[in-house]
C-alpha positions, 0 to 999 in steps of 0.5 A: 431213560434207556436210549431205545425207549427215547427213540421209540417214543420220540413222537410223543416227547413233547411238552406236558401241555400237549394233550395225548390226542395231539401227540397221537395225531402227530405220531400218526401223521409222522408215520404216514409221511414215512410210508404213505402207500402202506399207511393208506393201505392200513387205513383202507383195510381197517375200513373194509373190515367193518362190513365183514364184522357186520356180516358176522352178525347177520350171516349164520353160515359156518366153516369148520364149525365156526362163523364163515366170516371169522377167518377173513376178519382174523386175516384182516387183523393180522395184515393190519398189524403187519402193515402198521409195523412196516409203516413204523419201521419205515422211519429207519430206512433212509429217505433217499432209499424210500424215494428210489423207483425200485423201492416204490415198485416193490412197495406197490407189488407188496400192496397188490399181493395184500389186496389179492389176499384180502379179495381171495379170502373174503371172496371165498367166505362170501361164496360159502367156500374155503380159501386155503387148501381149496383145490376142488376146482381149477379156479380155486386151485389157481387162486390158492397157488397165486396166493402162495406166491403172493404171501411170500412176496408180501412177507418179503417186505419184512426181509427188505426192510430189515436189510435196509435198516441193518445197512443204515448206521444213522437210525438214532437207535441204540445198538441193541434196538437197532439189532433187534429191529433188523434181525427180527425183520429178517428172521420173521421172513425166514421163519414165516416162509418155513412154517407157512411152506410146510403148512401149505404142503399139507391138506389142512392146518389140523393134525388129528382131532375133529378137524374143526375150529369148535374145540379151540382156544378162545379168540386165537382159535387154535385147536385144543383136541389135536395139532394145529400148524397155525401156532408155529406160523403165528409165532414166526410172523410175530418175530419182528414184534418179539425182539424189539419188545424184549429190548424195551422190557429188558431195559427196565431190568438190565442197564444197559441191554447188551447185544448178546441178550438180543441174540440169545432171546432171538435164538430162544424164540426161534427154538420155541417156534420150531418146537410148536411146529414139531408139537403140531406135527405130532398131533399135540395141541399148543403146549400140551400138558402145560396149558389145559 
């Protein structure tokens, strides 16, 4: 088996007599031990998402043409995936670094920003108003500005993790996987800040169309009748999933996977992300003329 896959599956590499439940339990325990604060936050967000799902069933208010609680739930899912990824990646940061005061304080700041985002977006839904692009009152305008700073701060965790993993030469990862994880983490921060900053400078994430979420792709909710800046933001924020998954997939085809392949895919993914941003600014839906 490819070295990358061996390392990625170490937590499950146990005797066949072990049940999947036992292996999954050990995996979760090991991950939690590597980043207990972020692990606790991930579980806490999972718990808090339940009332919001319940609210979707009983609260019929709409925002942009859809249930007002859909947005908070989508952000919950996105943040849970983000923090869970950080928890998993934390294993490749040296124990000595994770034990340092500055790292603990930085983690606390990231957690505080994530909690603020949750309260801000969920609170706006509870009060029947918008969170993003809402500067109609001084209070909401201030909250939007703070949320922007918080978003950059919480996203910077990917940058910091990426740099620390890059400096760690004893991760046990194959060279292509090591490159994929640290490079994708750094690029995730860079591309997310660029796409999110551009979107925040506008008055809406819609460009043209009816400016509602009614005409949209299922589940993801991107506009199908005009441009949607959320598309580029989505691909930017999932940069640090794309590259490691590419290495895993490529390992079944190429033996071995080379660094040049990782760099090439990283470049192509970046070009594609910027293409979706350009496409949206022209008022065109995602992959216009190709999908739909």
